[in-house]
C-alpha positions as CSV (number, residue, x, y, z in Angstrom):
1,M,-15.8,75.7,36.2
2,L,-13.0,78.1,35.5
3,V,-14.4,80.6,38.0
4,Q,-14.4,77.9,40.7
5,Y,-10.8,77.1,40.0
6,R,-9.9,80.8,40.1
7,S,-11.5,81.3,43.4
8,A,-9.8,78.3,44.9
9,H,-6.4,79.6,43.8
10,V,-7.2,83.1,45.2
11,Q,-8.0,81.4,48.5
12,H,-4.7,79.6,48.5
13,M,-2.9,82.9,47.9
14,Q,-4.8,84.5,50.7
15,K,-3.9,81.6,53.0
16,A,-0.2,81.9,52.1
17,L,-0.3,85.7,52.8
18,T,-2.0,85.1,56.1
19,Q,0.7,82.6,57.1
20,M,3.3,85.1,56.2
21,N,1.6,87.6,58.5
22,L,0.8,89.9,55.5
23,P,-2.9,91.0,56.0
24,L,-3.2,92.5,52.5
25,T,-6.9,91.8,52.5
26,N,-7.3,94.5,55.2
27,V,-5.9,97.2,52.9
28,L,-6.7,95.8,49.4
29,T,-10.3,94.9,48.4
30,D,-9.0,92.5,45.8
31,I,-5.5,90.9,46.0
32,T,-5.8,89.9,42.3
33,G,-6.3,93.5,41.2
34,V,-3.6,95.6,39.6
35,T,-2.0,96.8,42.9
36,G,-2.3,93.4,44.6
37,M,-0.7,91.5,41.7
38,K,2.1,94.0,41.4
39,I,2.9,93.6,45.1
40,I,2.7,89.8,45.0
41,R,4.8,89.5,41.9
42,D,7.5,91.7,43.4
43,I,7.4,89.7,46.7
44,L,8.0,86.5,44.7
45,A,10.8,88.3,42.7
46,G,12.6,89.0,46.0
47,E,11.5,92.5,47.0
48,H,10.5,92.5,50.7
49,N,10.9,96.2,51.6
50,P,7.4,97.3,52.7
51,Q,7.9,100.9,51.5
52,V,8.9,99.8,48.0
53,L,6.0,97.4,47.8
54,A,3.5,100.0,49.1
55,S,4.6,102.5,46.4
56,Y,2.8,100.4,43.8
57,R,-0.5,101.8,45.2
58,A,-2.8,102.9,42.4
59,P,-3.6,106.6,42.2
60,G,-6.9,107.5,44.0
61,Y,-6.7,104.5,46.3
62,R,-8.3,105.0,49.7
63,K,-5.5,103.5,51.8
64,T,-2.3,105.4,52.1
65,E,1.1,104.0,51.3
66,T,1.9,104.0,55.1
67,E,-1.2,101.9,55.8
68,I,-0.3,99.4,53.1
69,A,3.4,99.3,54.2
70,K,2.3,98.3,57.7
71,S,0.4,95.4,56.2
72,L,3.5,94.3,54.4
73,E,5.7,93.8,57.4
74,G,5.7,90.1,57.8
75,C,7.7,86.9,57.7
76,Y,9.0,86.0,54.2
77,K,10.0,82.4,54.7
78,R,10.9,80.4,51.6
79,E,8.3,77.7,52.2
80,H,5.5,80.4,52.3
81,L,6.9,82.1,49.2
82,F,6.8,78.7,47.5
83,V,3.1,78.2,48.3
84,L,2.3,81.8,47.2
């Protein structure tokens, strides 16, 4: 049952990111992984600079910081941040 709740919450996070025009799922395999959660936590803390957020990329990651930064150029409206 907890797994079902978890997956529902992850889907809500993905929907909020999509509404913000942040296609993180294109560059991250799991938004709830270490890199994804660091990025999401900093977005919610007020950091919206794509270069800074992309610098949280874990070593050995396939996508480059530039590719991740392109996916982080979006619309950071307060209502979307609240949902996230």
